[in-house]
N, C-alpha and C positions, 0 to 999 in steps of 0.2 A: 285615426286621427286623434291628436290631442292638441288642447292649448295649455299653455304653462308660460311661466314666467320666464324671463330670457336671463341668460348668463352671460358673462363678457365674452364667451367664445362665440356667441349667437351675432355679436356686433356687425362683423363683415356681411352676414347673411341679411340682416336686416337693413344696412346701406344699399345692397343688391335690390332688394325688393322695392324699397323707396324709389330708387332710381329707374328702376323699369317702371312701376307702375306710374310714376308721375314724369315720365319721360325727362329725365336730368340728365341729358347727354354730359354736362360737365361734370359728373361724379364719379367718371370712370376712375378704375383704381390705378392708384399711384398718382393722380392729380393732386393740386392743391385743395379743390374743393373737395375731393375724396377724403384727403386727410385729417380735414377740417369736420367733415360730418364724421366720421369715424371717431374722433375725440369727443365731439360732443355726445354721441349715442353712447359711447362707452363710459362717459360719465354719468351718464342719466339711465343705465342699463336697468335698474331696479324699476322703472316706469314703463318699462316694455313688456308687452305679453305677443308670444308668437304662437303660430298656428302651425303643427308638424304634420305632414301626411306621409306616410311610409319612408319615415325617419328624414324627410327633407322639409325644412322650414319655406313654406309657401305665402304665408301671410303675417302682418304682424298690426299692432297698433299700441300707442302710448297713452298713459294714463298719468297725469301730473296731480300730484295731490298738493291742493292750496288750503291754507288756513285763512279764513275770512272772518275781519272783526264783525261782530252784532251787540254793539253797545260794549257790554262787559261780559259778553260772551264771544266762544269762537266756533265756527262752524266749520266741517270737511267738505269741501268740493272737490271733485274728481273732473279735472280738464281732460276729454277724449280727443285725441288728434292722431294724423299719420294712419288713417285706417288704409291698408293697402294690402293687394294679392297681387302676386306675378301674371301677368299678363295671358299666360295659357292657361292660369286657374281660374280666370274671372267668369262671372255670369254663371257659376255654379253653386252659389249660395255660402263660398267660404268667409265673405265679407259680412254677412248677415249673423254667423256662427259666430265671429269675432266679437261682433257687438253684444250678442246674447250673452256672450261669457264675461263680457267686460261689466255687465249690467250686474249680474250674479255674483260676481267677485267683489263690486262695490258695496254691494249691499251686504256680503257678508263680512268685509272689513269695515261696515260702520261709516261708509262715507254718506253724509245726509243728500247733499246735490250733486248733481253733474251739469257740465255745459260742454260743447260743442260749437263747430261752425260747419256747415254742410248744407247738403242736398235736403229740403224740409221732406220731400216724398219718401226718400229713403229713411232717413234717422226717426220720422214720426212712428214709423214701425215698433221702433223700440222704446216708445214713450218720450220723446222730445218733444217738446211745444215750442213754437216760436216765441222768441224772447227780444226786449228791446236792447238795442245800442244808443249809447248816448254821446253825441261830441257837438262842438260848436264848429261851424263852418264859416271862413273869413274867404268873401270873394275880392280878388285884387284886380285892379285897371279898370273897374267899371265907370261907363260914363255916367254921370249924375246930372240931373238938372240943377242948377242955383240960380234961382230968380230967371233972368233972361239969358243966363249963360250955360254953357254945358261944361263942365269940369270933370278931368279923370281923377278918380280914386286911387291914388298912388302910394309914392312913400308918406310916411307919417314923421313929422319932424320930431327928433329926439333930441334933448338938452346934452350937449357933447359931456358934460360931467358925467351924466348918467351911463351914457353910452360907454364912457371910458372903463365902467365897472363891469360891462360882459366881456366875458372871453371864454376860451375854452377849458374844460374841465381838466384839471391836472390832479391823478389819484394821489400822488404824494402831499401836495398842498391842501387839498380840497375835502379828501376822504371823511376825516373824521365832522366837519360841521356839515357836510352834504347830507351823511346819514341821519344826524341829529335832526336836521330840518326836514329831511322825508318822514322822519317818524312823526314828528311833531303836527305835520301838516296832514298826512293821511290818517293819524288818530282820531280826528274829528268825523271822519266818515264810517258809516255804516258799508260794508262791502270791500272794506280796503284790505290790504293784505297783510297777515300777520306770518311774519319770516318763522320759518323753521328753527334756524340759528342764526346767531349776529352775522351780517355781511362783513367780508373783508374786502380789502381794495383790488383783489385778485378775482374777486366776485361781479365785478361791474365790468359790464362790456362798455368800452369806450370808442365811440365811433364817429365820424366828423361831424355828427351833429349833436353833441353833448356841450352844453355850456351854462355857464354858472354868473350868477350875480353877486359881485364880491364888494363887502362894504364893512368895514370895522374889522377887517382882517378875519371874515368869516363868510361862507355862503349864505345868501338872504334868498336866494331865488335861484332856480334851474328849469332849463328844459333839456328834453332828448327827443329825438326822432329819426324819420327816414326822407331822402328824397328820391323818388321812385324815376323810374324811367318814362312812366306813364300814369295817368290818373285811373287809379283802379276802382273808382266810384264809392257810394256810400261813405262810410267812416275812414277810407283811404284815400285822401286824396294824392296829387304828385308830390305834395309835402305835407307829411302826416305827423304831428307831435303826440307821441305817447305818452309822455310823462312831462309834467309840469307842476309846479310848487313854489310858494314864496311865505315870507314870515307875514304873519296877518297884520302885524303893526306898521307895515311897509306896504301899503298898496300901491305906492308909485314903482314899486320893483315889478309886480305884475303889469302895471301899465307899460312899463319900457320893455318887458320880455315880450309882450304881445305886439307891441310896435316894431320889434326887432324882427319878429318872426314874421309880420306882414312885409316889412321892407325887402328881407331876404327874398321872400316870394317874388314881390314885384321884380327885382333885379335879375332874378332867373327867368322871368317871363312866365311864371307860375299863375294861374288864374283862381284856383282853387286849393286851399290849406284847409286841413282839418285839425282838430286838436281835441283831445281825449281829456276832459275836464270835468270837476263835480258841478253838477246843477244847482250851485249854491247862489242864493239871491246876492249875497255881497261878491261874490265872484263875477256874476252877472251885471251887476251894477257899475263896477270897476271897470270892466272891458266897456261898458256904454259910454263911458266918460272919454274915449280917445275915439277919434275919426276913423276907424275902421268898420267896413260893412260886415256884418256878422249875422248868424242865425243860429240858434238853439234849437238841435234836432235829436229828434227821438225815433229811430226807424226799426221798422220789423224786417227789413231784406224784401226777397222776393223768393223766386223758387230755391234761392240758397242764403242761409243769413244765420243769424244767432239764433242758437236752440238750449235751452236748460230742461231739468225735469228734477222733481225729488226723488231719490233713491231710497232713503230710508227714514220714514215719516217719525218713527219712534227714538231714533238717535237723534234725529235733529231736534226734536224737542226737548230731550235729556239735555243736550248742548246750550241750548236756547234759556235754560231755567235761571242763569244769573241773572240776566238782563231783564226777563220777565217779571224776576223778584221785585227787580229795582225799580221797574214802572209801577209797581204795586204801592211802593212806599209811602207815596204822596197821594194816593189815589181815593177817593170818597167812594169808590165802588163798596158795596154791602156783601157781594156775592161770597159765597163758601159752598162747596160742592164741588163736583164732578164735572166736566165738559168733555163731549166727545168730539173732537174735530176731524170730519171725514172728507178726503177729496176722492176722485172717481176710482182711485185703485188702493185705498187704504185708509185707515183711521188710526188715532191715537186719543187716548183717555188722560187727561191732567185733573189731579186734585190740587183745589185752591182753599187753604185753609189759614187764616189769619195772616194773610199776604205770603204763605210759604206756597211752593208749588211743588208737586211731584207728579212723574209720569207713573201711571198703575196699568194693569190689564184685568185685573177679575173682577172689579166692581160695577155696576150698572151705572150707566150715567144720569145725571140730573137733566141734561140737554144734549143732544146732539145736532150739531151745527155743520151742516153740509157745505162746503167752498170748494169751487172749481181751482184744481192745482195752478191754474195761470195765474188765479189772484192770490193764491197763499205764497206762491213764491215771492211775489211783489210785496205782500204784507210781511214777510220776515226779513226781506231786504229794507223794508221801509219806502219803497216806492209809491206805494199808496196806503192809505190809512182804512181802517176798518168802516169807520164811517162812511166813505166813498162807496162802500159795496154793500152796507148793511140792508138797503131796500129792496135788492135782487135776493137776499136770503129770505126774505119776509113772505114768499108768496105761498108757503105751508102754513106752518105752526107760528104762531109770533112770538118773536124774543119777548121776554120779561124786561123789564126797567133795569133790573140788577144783572141780567144777564148781557145786554146790550151795553151797559157801562163798563163792565170787565173787559169786554171783548175791546171797545174803543181804546182802552187802557193800554191792554195788552199790545194792542198794533196800531201804533200813531204813525203819522208819515214822518220820515226822518230825511235829514241830507244824507246823500249815498255818492259812495266813489264811483267813477267811472273806469272802465277799462277790464278789471279783472274778472268780473262777471259777466263781461259782453265786450 
């Protein structure tokens, strides 16, 4: 038995495994869906690993490489998916062997963190821990009391002039201003995607739910998503918007887009709409100014859900150095010395000297700080601040004032993008 990286000649075997493992009868060889999947796997063949037993490919998984923005730093995330084994080989530990190999391979290749979605009981064996997903949920058609009356929360009125500015995305007309807006909108947030190379119009999948708001001859707002046959639960409603953004100077654009999405759901008889959008106070305030019933939700799923782990703590902190030094620039912290930051399975030492940070290995630390991996992942993204967890760390030796201050400076709460990390 061996596990290796896939080559182009493996694509058909990969499709066969996926089709049989996930019971995709519509992926039979020669069908339109088969051709689409074969093209998709062939294009991403460098992401796939295959398990070979006696010369036969019997299992596979995909590891997508994503660069995530953390202020001035960029970290590497491995997104693991499509873990599958031919039915006749299931229950024999081959799936576990694929996962063990994936973890070792990502660590060797200096991936910093990893994410996947799946059964908690299975994937927790390989170091993954439950991690939140964020979205807003709009409920449509609810009956609400208004004084002595009962009213239906249905369509939201939209000014005709604003409505006329929303149309389907046109790659030829919209690509340049759309990409520019996406970059400007997402750059504000930790955890947003840093693209490996500039996108071209051919890279964008244009589905039936891809709309833009065009004003002054350019795209100033956009959203795209899917309408499913049924509500999938959690962050996937029957109508799910995966991508939305707008020009900050034009909050009316966001109001119009959210109203449009609400009305689309209402007309289709959809009761629950989910939107992946940053938990930004300005965004939440803007949505609150239109008459839609919405909730801001952070979910951990149940028996199955979003999971993450730190793969390589050393490479993670090496890549974080530019942003951590930026945070020290305006700090009043007087700490100079070596901090060892330890999670349950690993530790890293960072030397701080006059605002400069270096990851080191061979010196004794001035202070060892033990942090649960669950918290450190959130600290890195900016979902929580060190101030919020520091009391839990003080059960042993107390942190000195200067140690506490430098950790607060290094790990503040930040605005965080939704979707790519969960």
